ZANULO-264887 format. One record per residue (C-alpha): residue number from 1; residue in one letter; x, y, z. Coordinates in Angstrom, 1 decimal. Example, Ala and Ser with C-alpha at 12.3 -4.5 7.8 and 13.67 -1.06 7.14 Angstrom:
<rs>
@k->1; r->A; east->12.3; north->-4.5; up->7.8 .
@k->2; r->S; east->13.7; north->-1.1; up->7.1 .
</rs>
This chain:
<rs>
@k->1; r->M; east->105.1; north->-54.5; up->62.4 .
@k->2; r->R; east->107.6; north->-53.2; up->64.9 .
@k->3; r->R; east->106.9; north->-51.7; up->68.4 .
@k->4; r->G; east->109.4; north->-49.4; up->69.9 .
@k->5; r->S; east->109.6; north->-46.6; up->72.5 .
@k->6; r->T; east->108.3; north->-44.1; up->70.0 .
@k->7; r->G; east->105.3; north->-46.2; up->69.0 .
@k->8; r->T; east->104.5; north->-48.8; up->66.4 .
@k->9; r->S; east->105.9; north->-48.7; up->62.9 .
@k->10; r->I; east->105.3; north->-50.8; up->59.8 .
@k->11; r->E; east->108.3; north->-52.5; up->58.0 .
@k->12; r->P; east->108.8; north->-51.5; up->54.3 .
@k->13; r->D; east->108.2; north->-55.1; up->53.3 .
@k->14; r->A; east->104.9; north->-55.1; up->55.1 .
@k->15; r->I; east->103.7; north->-52.0; up->53.3 .
@k->16; r->E; east->104.4; north->-53.7; up->50.0 .
@k->17; r->L; east->102.4; north->-56.7; up->51.1 .
@k->18; r->V; east->99.5; north->-54.4; up->52.0 .
@k->19; r->A; east->99.6; north->-52.8; up->48.6 .
@k->20; r->L; east->99.8; north->-56.2; up->46.9 .
@k->21; r->A; east->96.8; north->-57.4; up->49.0 .
@k->22; r->E; east->94.9; north->-54.3; up->47.9 .
@k->23; r->Q; east->95.6; north->-55.1; up->44.3 .
@k->24; r->L; east->94.5; north->-58.7; up->44.7 .
@k->25; r->E; east->91.3; north->-57.6; up->46.3 .
@k->26; r->N; east->90.5; north->-55.1; up->43.5 .
@k->27; r->G; east->91.4; north->-57.9; up->40.9 .
@k->28; r->L; east->89.1; north->-60.4; up->42.7 .
@k->29; r->S; east->86.3; north->-57.9; up->42.9 .
@k->30; r->A; east->86.6; north->-57.2; up->39.2 .
@k->31; r->V; east->86.6; north->-60.9; up->38.5 .
@k->32; r->R; east->83.4; north->-61.4; up->40.5 .
@k->33; r->R; east->81.7; north->-58.4; up->38.6 .
@k->34; r->D; east->82.8; north->-59.9; up->35.3 .
@k->35; r->G; east->81.7; north->-63.5; up->36.2 .
@k->36; r->G; east->78.2; north->-62.3; up->37.2 .
@k->37; r->A; east->77.4; north->-61.4; up->33.7 .
@k->38; r->A; east->77.1; north->-64.9; up->32.3 .
@k->39; r->A; east->73.3; north->-65.2; up->32.4 .
@k->40; r->S; east->72.7; north->-62.4; up->29.9 .
@k->41; r->P; east->75.1; north->-60.4; up->27.7 .
@k->42; r->V; east->73.9; north->-57.2; up->29.4 .
@k->43; r->S; east->73.7; north->-58.2; up->33.0 .
@k->44; r->G; east->75.9; north->-58.1; up->36.1 .
@k->45; r->V; east->77.5; north->-55.5; up->38.3 .
@k->46; r->V; east->78.9; north->-52.2; up->37.0 .
@k->47; r->R; east->80.8; north->-50.1; up->39.6 .
@k->48; r->I; east->80.9; north->-46.4; up->38.9 .
@k->49; r->S; east->83.0; north->-43.7; up->40.7 .
@k->50; r->A; east->82.1; north->-40.0; up->40.5 .
@k->51; r->G; east->82.1; north->-36.8; up->42.6 .
@k->52; r->E; east->79.2; north->-35.9; up->44.9 .
@k->53; r->G; east->78.0; north->-33.3; up->42.4 .
@k->54; r->F; east->77.3; north->-36.0; up->39.8 .
@k->55; r->M; east->75.3; north->-38.2; up->42.1 .
@k->56; r->R; east->71.7; north->-37.1; up->41.6 .
@k->57; r->P; east->71.7; north->-37.0; up->37.8 .
@k->58; r->L; east->73.9; north->-40.2; up->37.7 .
@k->59; r->A; east->71.4; north->-42.1; up->40.0 .
@k->60; r->Q; east->68.4; north->-41.0; up->38.0 .
@k->61; r->G; east->70.1; north->-42.0; up->34.7 .
@k->62; r->L; east->71.1; north->-45.5; up->36.0 .
@k->63; r->V; east->67.6; north->-46.2; up->37.4 .
@k->64; r->D; east->66.1; north->-45.3; up->34.0 .
@k->65; r->L; east->68.6; north->-47.6; up->32.3 .
@k->66; r->R; east->67.5; north->-50.6; up->34.5 .
@k->67; r->R; east->64.0; north->-50.4; up->32.9 .
@k->68; r->D; east->65.6; north->-51.6; up->29.7 .
@k->69; r->Y; east->68.2; north->-54.0; up->31.3 .
@k->70; r->E; east->66.8; north->-55.5; up->34.4 .
@k->71; r->G; east->69.9; north->-57.7; up->34.8 .
@k->72; r->L; east->72.1; north->-54.8; up->35.5 .
@k->73; r->R; east->73.1; north->-53.9; up->39.0 .
@k->74; r->F; east->75.0; north->-50.9; up->40.0 .
@k->75; r->E; east->77.5; north->-49.9; up->42.7 .
@k->76; r->V; east->77.8; north->-46.1; up->42.7 .
@k->77; r->M; east->80.5; north->-44.6; up->44.8 .
@k->78; r->S; east->80.7; north->-40.9; up->45.7 .
@k->79; r->E; east->84.3; north->-40.1; up->46.2 .
@k->80; r->T; east->86.6; north->-37.1; up->46.3 .
@k->81; r->R; east->89.7; north->-39.2; up->45.5 .
@k->82; r->L; east->90.4; north->-40.5; up->42.1 .
@k->83; r->V; east->90.0; north->-44.3; up->42.2 .
@k->84; r->D; east->92.5; north->-46.3; up->40.2 .
@k->85; r->L; east->90.6; north->-47.3; up->37.2 .
@k->86; r->S; east->93.6; north->-49.0; up->35.6 .
@k->87; r->R; east->93.5; north->-51.5; up->38.6 .
@k->88; r->R; east->89.8; north->-51.9; up->38.3 .
@k->89; r->E; east->88.9; north->-50.3; up->41.6 .
@k->90; r->A; east->85.9; north->-49.2; up->39.6 .
@k->91; r->D; east->84.6; north->-50.0; up->36.0 .
@k->92; r->I; east->83.7; north->-46.4; up->35.0 .
@k->93; r->G; east->84.7; north->-43.0; up->36.4 .
@k->94; r->I; east->83.4; north->-39.5; up->35.8 .
@k->95; r->R; east->86.2; north->-37.0; up->36.2 .
@k->96; r->T; east->87.2; north->-33.4; up->35.7 .
@k->97; r->A; east->90.9; north->-34.1; up->35.3 .
@k->98; r->R; east->92.7; north->-36.1; up->32.6 .
@k->99; r->S; east->94.6; north->-39.4; up->33.3 .
@k->100; r->S; east->98.0; north->-40.3; up->32.0 .
@k->101; r->S; east->97.5; north->-44.0; up->32.0 .
@k->102; r->P; east->97.6; north->-45.7; up->28.6 .
@k->103; r->A; east->95.3; north->-48.4; up->30.0 .
@k->104; r->L; east->92.3; north->-46.1; up->30.2 .
@k->105; r->I; east->90.0; north->-44.7; up->27.5 .
@k->106; r->E; east->88.8; north->-41.1; up->28.1 .
@k->107; r->K; east->85.7; north->-39.6; up->26.5 .
@k->108; r->S; east->85.2; north->-35.8; up->26.6 .
@k->109; r->V; east->81.5; north->-35.3; up->27.3 .
@k->110; r->G; east->81.2; north->-31.6; up->27.8 .
@k->111; r->T; east->82.2; north->-28.7; up->30.1 .
@k->112; r->F; east->81.0; north->-28.0; up->33.7 .
@k->113; r->R; east->80.2; north->-24.3; up->33.7 .
@k->114; r->Y; east->79.8; north->-22.5; up->36.9 .
@k->115; r->A; east->77.6; north->-19.5; up->37.9 .
@k->116; r->L; east->76.8; north->-17.6; up->41.0 .
@k->117; r->Y; east->73.6; north->-18.4; up->42.8 .
@k->118; r->A; east->71.9; north->-17.1; up->46.0 .
@k->119; r->S; east->68.5; north->-17.5; up->47.7 .
@k->120; r->R; east->65.7; north->-15.1; up->46.8 .
@k->121; r->S; east->65.8; north->-13.7; up->50.3 .
@k->122; r->Y; east->69.6; north->-12.8; up->49.9 .
@k->123; r->V; east->68.9; north->-11.2; up->46.6 .
@k->124; r->E; east->66.1; north->-9.1; up->48.1 .
@k->125; r->R; east->68.2; north->-8.1; up->51.0 .
@k->126; r->R; east->71.5; north->-7.5; up->49.3 .
@k->127; r->L; east->71.3; north->-7.7; up->45.5 .
@k->128; r->R; east->68.4; north->-5.8; up->44.2 .
@k->129; r->G; east->68.1; north->-6.6; up->40.5 .
@k->130; r->G; east->70.2; north->-9.8; up->40.8 .
@k->131; r->R; east->73.4; north->-8.2; up->39.4 .
@k->132; r->L; east->76.8; north->-8.2; up->41.1 .
@k->133; r->H; east->79.6; north->-5.9; up->40.0 .
@k->134; r->G; east->83.1; north->-7.3; up->40.3 .
@k->135; r->D; east->84.3; north->-4.6; up->42.6 .
@k->136; r->E; east->81.4; north->-5.3; up->45.1 .
@k->137; r->I; east->82.5; north->-8.9; up->45.7 .
@k->138; r->P; east->84.6; north->-8.2; up->48.8 .
@k->139; r->R; east->81.5; north->-6.7; up->50.4 .
@k->140; r->H; east->79.3; north->-9.9; up->50.0 .
@k->141; r->D; east->78.9; north->-13.0; up->51.9 .
@k->142; r->F; east->79.8; north->-16.3; up->50.3 .
@k->143; r->V; east->79.3; north->-20.0; up->50.9 .
@k->144; r->G; east->82.4; north->-22.1; up->49.9 .
@k->145; r->F; east->84.4; north->-25.2; up->50.4 .
@k->146; r->D; east->86.8; north->-25.7; up->53.3 .
@k->147; r->G; east->90.5; north->-25.0; up->53.1 .
@k->148; r->S; east->91.3; north->-28.6; up->52.1 .
@k->149; r->M; east->89.6; north->-28.0; up->48.7 .
@k->150; r->S; east->91.3; north->-24.6; up->47.9 .
@k->151; r->A; east->92.5; north->-25.9; up->44.5 .
@k->152; r->L; east->89.1; north->-26.3; up->43.1 .
@k->153; r->P; east->88.2; north->-23.9; up->40.2 .
@k->154; r->Q; east->85.4; north->-22.4; up->42.3 .
@k->155; r->E; east->87.6; north->-21.5; up->45.2 .
@k->156; r->R; east->90.4; north->-20.2; up->43.0 .
@k->157; r->W; east->87.9; north->-17.9; up->41.3 .
@k->158; r->L; east->86.4; north->-16.6; up->44.5 .
@k->159; r->S; east->89.9; north->-15.9; up->45.9 .
@k->160; r->A; east->91.2; north->-14.3; up->42.7 .
@k->161; r->N; east->88.1; north->-11.9; up->42.7 .
@k->162; r->G; east->88.4; north->-10.7; up->46.2 .
@k->163; r->A; east->85.9; north->-12.8; up->48.2 .
@k->164; r->T; east->86.9; north->-12.8; up->51.8 .
@k->165; r->R; east->83.6; north->-13.1; up->53.8 .
@k->166; r->F; east->82.7; north->-16.8; up->54.3 .
@k->167; r->P; east->80.1; north->-17.3; up->57.1 .
@k->168; r->F; east->79.8; north->-20.9; up->55.9 .
@k->169; r->R; east->82.3; north->-23.3; up->54.5 .
@k->170; r->S; east->81.9; north->-27.1; up->54.0 .
@k->171; r->N; east->83.4; north->-30.0; up->52.0 .
@k->172; r->S; east->79.7; north->-31.2; up->51.5 .
@k->173; r->Q; east->77.8; north->-29.8; up->48.6 .
@k->174; r->D; east->74.6; north->-30.7; up->50.2 .
@k->175; r->A; east->75.5; north->-28.6; up->53.3 .
@k->176; r->Q; east->76.5; north->-25.7; up->51.0 .
@k->177; r->Q; east->73.2; north->-25.9; up->49.1 .
@k->178; r->V; east->71.2; north->-25.8; up->52.5 .
@k->179; r->A; east->73.3; north->-22.8; up->53.6 .
@k->180; r->V; east->72.7; north->-20.9; up->50.4 .
@k->181; r->L; east->69.0; north->-21.6; up->50.4 .
@k->182; r->R; east->68.8; north->-20.3; up->54.0 .
@k->183; r->G; east->70.3; north->-17.0; up->52.8 .
@k->184; r->E; east->73.8; north->-17.4; up->54.2 .
@k->185; r->G; east->75.5; north->-16.1; up->51.1 .
@k->186; r->I; east->76.3; north->-16.4; up->47.4 .
@k->187; r->C; east->77.7; north->-19.7; up->46.1 .
@k->188; r->L; east->79.6; north->-20.7; up->42.9 .
@k->189; r->L; east->77.7; north->-23.8; up->41.6 .
@k->190; r->A; east->77.8; north->-25.9; up->38.5 .
@k->191; r->E; east->74.9; north->-24.7; up->36.3 .
@k->192; r->P; east->73.4; north->-28.2; up->35.5 .
@k->193; r->L; east->73.0; north->-28.9; up->39.2 .
@k->194; r->A; east->71.9; north->-25.5; up->40.4 .
@k->195; r->R; east->69.1; north->-25.3; up->37.8 .
@k->196; r->A; east->67.5; north->-28.3; up->39.5 .
@k->197; r->I; east->67.4; north->-26.7; up->43.0 .
@k->198; r->E; east->64.2; north->-24.8; up->43.6 .
@k->199; r->G; east->64.6; north->-21.5; up->45.4 .
@k->200; r->L; east->68.0; north->-20.5; up->44.0 .
@k->201; r->Q; east->68.4; north->-17.4; up->41.8 .
@k->202; r->R; east->71.2; north->-17.0; up->39.4 .
@k->203; r->I; east->73.4; north->-13.9; up->39.9 .
@k->204; r->E; east->74.7; north->-12.0; up->36.9 .
@k->205; r->V; east->78.3; north->-10.7; up->37.3 .
@k->206; r->D; east->80.6; north->-8.7; up->35.0 .
@k->207; r->R; east->83.5; north->-11.2; up->35.3 .
@k->208; r->E; east->84.4; north->-14.3; up->33.3 .
@k->209; r->L; east->83.3; north->-17.4; up->35.3 .
@k->210; r->P; east->85.2; north->-20.7; up->35.6 .
@k->211; r->S; east->84.5; north->-23.9; up->33.8 .
@k->212; r->T; east->86.1; north->-27.3; up->33.8 .
@k->213; r->P; east->86.0; north->-30.2; up->31.3 .
@k->214; r->V; east->84.3; north->-33.5; up->32.1 .
@k->215; r->F; east->85.5; north->-36.9; up->31.0 .
@k->216; r->L; east->84.0; north->-40.4; up->31.1 .
@k->217; r->V; east->86.8; north->-42.8; up->31.8 .
@k->218; r->F; east->86.9; north->-46.7; up->31.7 .
@k->219; r->H; east->89.6; north->-49.4; up->31.3 .
@k->220; r->R; east->90.5; north->-50.2; up->27.7 .
@k->221; r->D; east->89.9; north->-53.9; up->28.3 .
@k->222; r->L; east->86.2; north->-53.2; up->29.1 .
@k->223; r->R; east->85.3; north->-51.5; up->25.8 .
@k->224; r->R; east->83.9; north->-54.8; up->24.5 .
@k->225; r->V; east->82.2; north->-56.0; up->27.6 .
@k->226; r->P; east->78.4; north->-55.6; up->26.8 .
@k->227; r->R; east->77.2; north->-54.4; up->30.3 .
@k->228; r->V; east->80.0; north->-51.8; up->30.5 .
@k->229; r->R; east->79.5; north->-50.7; up->26.8 .
@k->230; r->V; east->75.7; north->-50.2; up->27.4 .
@k->231; r->V; east->76.3; north->-48.1; up->30.6 .
@k->232; r->V; east->79.1; north->-46.0; up->29.0 .
@k->233; r->S; east->76.8; north->-45.2; up->26.0 .
@k->234; r->A; east->73.9; north->-44.3; up->28.3 .
@k->235; r->L; east->76.1; north->-42.1; up->30.6 .
@k->236; r->E; east->77.8; north->-40.4; up->27.7 .
@k->237; r->S; east->74.4; north->-39.4; up->26.1 .
@k->238; r->A; east->73.0; north->-38.3; up->29.5 .
@k->239; r->L; east->76.2; north->-36.2; up->30.3 .
@k->240; r->R; east->76.3; north->-34.5; up->26.9 .
@k->241; r->R; east->72.7; north->-33.5; up->27.2 .
@k->242; r->G; east->73.1; north->-32.3; up->30.8 .
@k->243; r->L; east->76.2; north->-30.3; up->30.1 .
@k->244; r->A; east->75.0; north->-28.8; up->26.9 .
</rs>
């Protein structure tokens, strides 16, 4: 580290050392997870990384799985970034984008389909009959993500179809759901998640809605590890049912 008149800077060699230390930490963490499975073939820690939208069904499925395999323990990380599964930052990832790493196995488990939802109060005030014509979109209020997430399929669809009125934006899906339920506007939500939220009404629209593929991803070296194999199988079944 070097201090100068313009502030503190990090030498290139130091940056490489930090990256190496992170790799070592990930590797040691993976070794500890692997070593904890000695007592039973299906026991030990499984670390899973997924977006916030998967958290509720994911947690429910894992809790149910522990009824059959009490030796399993889970570390579930809600993340917007894609963790490096090839370096074992996590054992399993649920993703909506493909990976180019040959070290990973990807299983296509279905498609996230999106639909428009609003509170019953918004429908009564602004959308009698629960139908929205495409040319009416610019006149309605919407709940969306903040500008840092403009590349998401939901945001691209809203922009392409003329949505400009956003009284509420957030990078938190929980915050979005509260805003929609309170009547702040219409929101483009994943169908499997929105169906479980009491108080939302689906809005029919005469435009094709977006969708995105979902993949279950894990390191190729883990395909024969019993605890990982059991969790992958359970998650694959649950995701296929939920996304059907």
